[in-house]
Structure formats: C-alpha cells, structure tokens
N, C-alpha and C positions, 0 to 999 in steps of 0.2 A: 504494500500500500504506500503510494507516494505521500510526501508531506502535503498538508492542506495548503492549497494555493491561495493567493490573494483573491478575495471575492470581487468580481467586476463591480464597478461603481454604478453601472446601469443594469438593472435586472432584466431578464428576458420578458417577464410579465409587464414591466414598466413601459414596454413598447406598444402595448395595446391601446387602441382607442376604445372609448366607453359607449359606443352606440348600441351595443347589445344585440346586434343582428337585425334590427328592425328594418333598416333601409333596404339591404340586399334581398332579404327574405320577403319583405313586403312586395318588392318589385316582382319577384318570382311568383308570389301568390297571385298578383294581379294578372300574370300571364297564364295562370292556370296550373297549379301544382300537379293535378292528376296526369296531365299530358307529359310531364317530365318524368314520371315514374318508369323505372326499368324493371321488367319482369326477371325473376330469378334465372331463367334459362338464357337470358341475354347478357349476363354480367361477366362471364369468363371468356378469355381469349386463349389461344394455344400458348401453353407455358413453355418458354424457351430456356428455363433455368438450367437444364442439363447441358445444353449446347452453348449457352451464353452465360458465362460466370460473372454476372454483373447485376446491378440494380441501381435505380435512381431514387433517392430519399429526400423529400422536401420537409424541412423542419424550420423552427424559429431561430433567430440569432441567439447566441449566448446560452444555448440549451444542451450543450454537450461538453465533456471535458476537453481541455486543450493543454498542450505542453507548456511548462513554465517558461521555457526559453524561446519557443517558437509557437505562437498562437494559431498558425496555419496547420499545425499537426494535432491530431485527435487520437490520443493513445489507445483508448478502448476500441475505436473504429479501426485503427491500423492493426490492432491485434486480431480482430475478426477477419480482416482481409488476409492476413498472413496465415491464419489457421485454416481458412476455408478456400482460399484462392479466389474468392468472390470480390470483385472490384466494386466499390460503392461510390457513386457520384452523389456526394452530400451537398445539397443546395440549401442555403439559409435564405429562403425566399418568402417565408410567411411572417409578415409583420402585423397582420390583423386578420381575424377570422372572416369578416365581411369582404375584405379586399381579395383574399385568397379564394373565397367562394365565387366571387365575380370572375376571377381569372380562369377557374377550371370548370365552372358550371356549364358553359356552352358546349364543351366537349362531352360532358357526362350526360346531359339531357338529350344530346343528339347521337348517342351511342358511338362516340369516338374515343380513341385513346387520349389520355391526358399527358403521356410522356413521363409519368411518375409511377413507381411501383409501391411507394410507401409515403404516407403523409401523416402529419401530426396536427390535430386540431382540437379545440376545446370540446368537452363532452356535450355542451348544449348545441354546438354545431354538428357534432357527430350524430346527434339525434335526428337532425334533418337529413343527413346522408343516408342513415339507415331507413328512415321513413320513405325517402325517395328511391331507395333501391340502388344507390350509387356506389356501394362498396360490396366486396366479396366476403363470403363466409370463410373463416380461417380453418385450416386443418390442424386441429389440436394434436393429432398423432405426430405431427412434426414439431410440436411445442411442449415437450414434457416439463420443461422448467416453468413455463407459464402455468401449466396445470398444477404443479406442485407448490410454487412459491408466491403466486399472486395473492396480495393481501385480501383476506375474506371481506373486508369492508368495501372493496372495490369490485367484487366479483360479479355482481348482478344488478346494475343500475336499471331503472325502469325503461330506459330507451333501448337497452340491449341486454335482456335477461341472459345470464350465463356468459356474457361477453363473447357472443358468437362472432361479431363483426369488428370488435375493437379490443385493444389491449392498452392499459394505461402506460404512458411513457413516464410522466411524473405526476404527482398529485400535490394538493395544497388545501388550505383551509381559509375560508373567509370569516374573519372574526373581528375583534376590536383591538386596536393598538392605542396605547396612551402613554403619556409621560408621567411616571409614578412620582418623581420628585417634585415636578412643578404642580401637579394636581394635589398632591399631599394625601392621597388616599388610594385605595384599590378600586378597580372596577370589576364587578362580578356578574352583572346582569345587563341585558340590552337596555333595560329601563334606566340604568345609571347614566346613559347618554343624555337623558332629559332632565338631569339635576340642575338646579339653579346656578351652581358654581361653574357650569360648563356652557352657559348661555353665550352664543356667538363664537364658541371655540370647538364646535363639532362639525365634522364633514361626513357625508355619506357618498358612496359610489354612485356615479351617474348612470351607469349601464344597468338596464332593467335586469338582465340575466345575472349580473354580479351582485345586485343589491337586495332583491326582494326576499330571498330565503332567510337570511339572518334576522330580518325584521319580523318575519312571520314567526320564527322560532321564539322571539321575544314575547309573542302573544300565546305561546304554548302550542303552536300548530305543529303537527307531524308533517314535515315538508315532503315526505315521500308520497303524500296523497292530499295536498292542499287543494282548496277550492277557489272559485272566483270570488266568493264572499270574503275569504281570507285575504285575497289580494287587495280588494277594494277597502277593506278595513285598514290595511297598512297604508294605503294611499291617503285615506282620511287622516290618519295619525301624522304622516309626514307633512301633509299640507298644513296642519295645525302648528307643527314645530317650525315650519318655514315662516308662517305668518307671525309667530311670536319672536322670531329672531334667534331661536335656539340653534338652528342649523346655519352655519356660516356660509356654506356653499356645497355644491356637488362636484365631485372630482373624478378624473380618471386616475392614473397612477401618480399624478402630481400631488396627491396627499403626502407623499414621502417628503417633499420639500416643506410643506406646511408643518408637518409634525416635527421634523428635524429642526426647523427654524423657530419653533415655539409659538407660531401664530395659532396653531391648533393643538389642543391638549388631548383630544380623543377622537377616533375616527374608525370607520369601517376600513379594514386593511387585509392584505394577503400575507399569509404566514411567511412565504419566501422573502418578501420585501423586508419584513421586520427583522429577520436574521441579519440582513445586511445593515440595517439601521443600528442594531444593537452592537455591531462591531465598533461603531463610532460613539454610541451613547447607550451605556448599559441601563440607564434609567427608563428607556423605552421598553415597555412590556407588551406582550401579545396575550390576549385572553380568549379562551373558548368559554363563552358565558355559561352559566349554570343551566340555562334553557337549551343550550346546544349551539352548534355552528355548522355551516355547510362545508362538506367535503367535496372537492371537485377534482377533476383530472383533465389533462390533455392527453389524448390517446392516439395510438398508432392505428392506421386503417389502410387497407389495400384497395385502391379504387378499381372500378370496373375496367376490364380489358387490359389490366396490367400484364406485361409480358414476362415478368420474372417473379411470379407469385411465390413459388417454393423458396427462392432465395430470400425474399422479404420475410417469409415466415421463419426462416432459419435465423435471420438477423434479429428479429424480435425475441426469439427464444434465447439467443446469446445474451441479450441484455437482462434476462431474468436469471442468469447464473448469479448467485449471491455475491461472489467476489467482484464480478463486473458491475453489478448494481451498486455495490459499496463504493467502488472507484468513481462511478458517476455521481452518486449522492454527495461525495466529499467535495465535488465541484459545484454542482448546481444548487445544493442546499434547499431543495424542495422536499415535500413529504415523499419518502421512498416507497414505492409500491411493492417492494420486496422486503418484508420484515426480517427475513433471514440475513440480510446484509448488515443488520445491527451488530451481530456477533463478530463479523469480519472487521468492522471498524473498531469495535471495542478491543480487539486483540492487536491493533496496530502499536508499534513501538514509538510512533510519533505521538506526543502528548496531545497536540491540537486535533489530530485526526481521531484519536481515541475518544476525545471529548464530544465529538459529533454524535457518537452512539447514544449519549445521554441527553441529547437535545430533543425535547418533545415536539419541536416544530419540524423535525426530520423523521423521528420515530415516536409518534404520539404514545404516551403511556396509557395504561389500562383505564385510568379514570377519565382521561380525555377522550379515548376511543368510544366510550359509552355515550358521549354527548355529540358525536359526529354522525351526520346523515347526508345522503346524496338526494338533492331535491328532484322531484319529478320535473320533467321538462314542460315548458310552455308550449301548448299545441299550436299548430298553424292557425287554427280557428281563433284561439284566444289571443294570439300575438298582435293582430292588428288593433283590437280594442285596447288591450293592456298597454301596448307601446304608446298609443295615442294619449292615454291618461298619464302614464308615467313621464313621458317626455314633456308634457305640458307643465308638470310639477317641477321637473328638473330644469326646464328652459332649453331643451334641445330643439 
C-alpha cells in the first residue's frame, strides 16, 4: 500500500452543476420517452473482447488514483493492463450528468454505438438509463469479486434491484457539515439547521436530486418509499425558512468555500468534500443526523452495443478485489463500496494510510450504517412537476 497522497484541492464531486437533471431529462420527456426505449433483444452487439484486448472507459476527472510523481499515470489501471493484456482508453470526459446525457443520448435512442464500453454516472441518472433500456445486463459469472465483496447497503437500490445493470464505483453520503468551534455546539438533527443561532448562516443544495432526501428524513420519512405529499411538505418547510431568512442561499458545491471561509456555519454537504475540508480545518465536522442520511453512489454501467463487454466486466471485477479497492479508496476518499478493503488499509505500515481505515466517512461504522438509506428515484412523471416547484424555490 503506497503512502497516502496529497488530496486534490478540487474534489471530483465539486465539478458538478446542481441542476438535478431536470433540463436534459425534461427535454427528452417532451420528445416522448417511450419512443426512446430499447427492447432487451436490441441492446447487445457482437462482443469482440477475445479478439480485441481493449476497452474505452468514460469517467469523471479526479476519480481514480494517480502516481505521486506523474499524475498522467494511474497505478491501479496500469496494473490491470499488465495483468490482463487489456488496453484501457481512460477518458475523463464526464463533468456533469446532464451534459454527458446530452452527449450520448442521441446514439442510444437511435440504436447506435456510443464508442464507450464503460461509463460512470450518478445513480439517479443510472435510473433513467435502466428505465430507458440503454444499458446491458452484466454477467455476474465473470464478476465473483462483485458478488462477494459489494457492500450489502448498496446491493439492491430501487432503480436496479440486485444491481443487474450497475455496479457502484464509489459511494458517498449527503449529510450536514458544520463548524463545531464557531457554532459552539453539536448538530445532531436536521431540525438543528433551523435554530435561531444559525439564522442566515445555513445553505442547502440547489439540485433537486441532491437535496430532497435528507430533508425528508428530517421529517421521519422512509426515503426508500417517499410520496408526493412528503415532497411537497419539504417544499413548504423550505419556503418558510427562505422567507424568514434562515437559509442564506442554495448552492452547488460552492458551499465548500462558504463553510471554509466562515460565512456559513452549517450546510447540506457531501461526505467526500468534508474529508478534504477537515485536512485544513479539523473543526469542520460531518454528521449523519439521528433521523438518517442519504447514501448514494456513482456507478459503472455498460451501454448498449458496447463492443468489449466481457473486458469491461473483467475491469469492474478487478476493482472489487479488496487490495485494489483499498488503493483506490486511499486516493479518492469517498465511501468505499468494498468493506473488505478496510482491513487492507488498517494493516498498512504507513500511519496516515492506516488511519483511513478508521474514518467513518470512508468506512461508515455500524451505528452510522443503520441510519443510511438509498432514496427511491424521482419518476419521469413526477420530475416535471417536482422540478418546477423546487427550482422556483431555489431560483433556478
């Protein structure tokens, strides 16, 4: 296990825009989603994996380990290529779910190849791909590590029961970050955000898909089966706090700057971002409220007509080897979807690397795990109505 590298100053997730998918998906809905659906028998192409030892993988920037001395080198990926003889064209082209959707959707809805064998997108976008029939079922016989080591909490989201079409790349938690020293007390509940001493010093995430689940959990809602009434109740509450001045503003990932600078004392936040903030300011804490928090993932999927499906499945399974998952986790600092990697990190002779095994934002402890849940997706029918109301509140 290499020594823990310097964490990049800009996280992968901080590149996201916070539109929540409404624009691109709304446009598709207007064109007629049923016409875009691809039947199961039309999703596969002739697999050239045996004769062509290669694959193309589209991922987000800053989302894989790199060499300390040469950031163009990716040690885990190079090890896979050396072991298997499979050449990987790794393309850091995904900066936003909506943008990438717009880039490849014309090919997928017209039954054409995308030029990519493997993609990584957020689970709320994965749900659309599954619903539209744009991705292929994976062969778990080729993926014994996934079968054995995938975190039970991530095994069966509502959009993909049993993870037939998707495998988590990395995971994370949407919870609350706050400055313990400046606030002078702990935050334990979602309702703590509405305390008088935080008036004008609170931010919420602007993206519908990023924001709603945690707020529902504050109302005691089971987010695996929330209803429209639950959503509108949250909107009513948020509108009240906007009018009262409790909420300073709505943000994308620029909450990082607000929290670090002290303009904001508490905010909705992503666990991976807070790990980075804590490196500079240990007074910044991340909390999974007593009512719970949302567990999410960005997942690997094989798009329709991919020409190197077996090679892609082999690559996915490689990253589920605990030793490989541990090396990746030491770099990206998100929730590791392979709990068995924790023991690998703990056994490291490097003190900083070993300490990562005890970080609950990488390996949630038993108490935290009980409070994590994956929210059911917003359906295509709900999205137009919900996005219209939420965006009016946020000002999008």
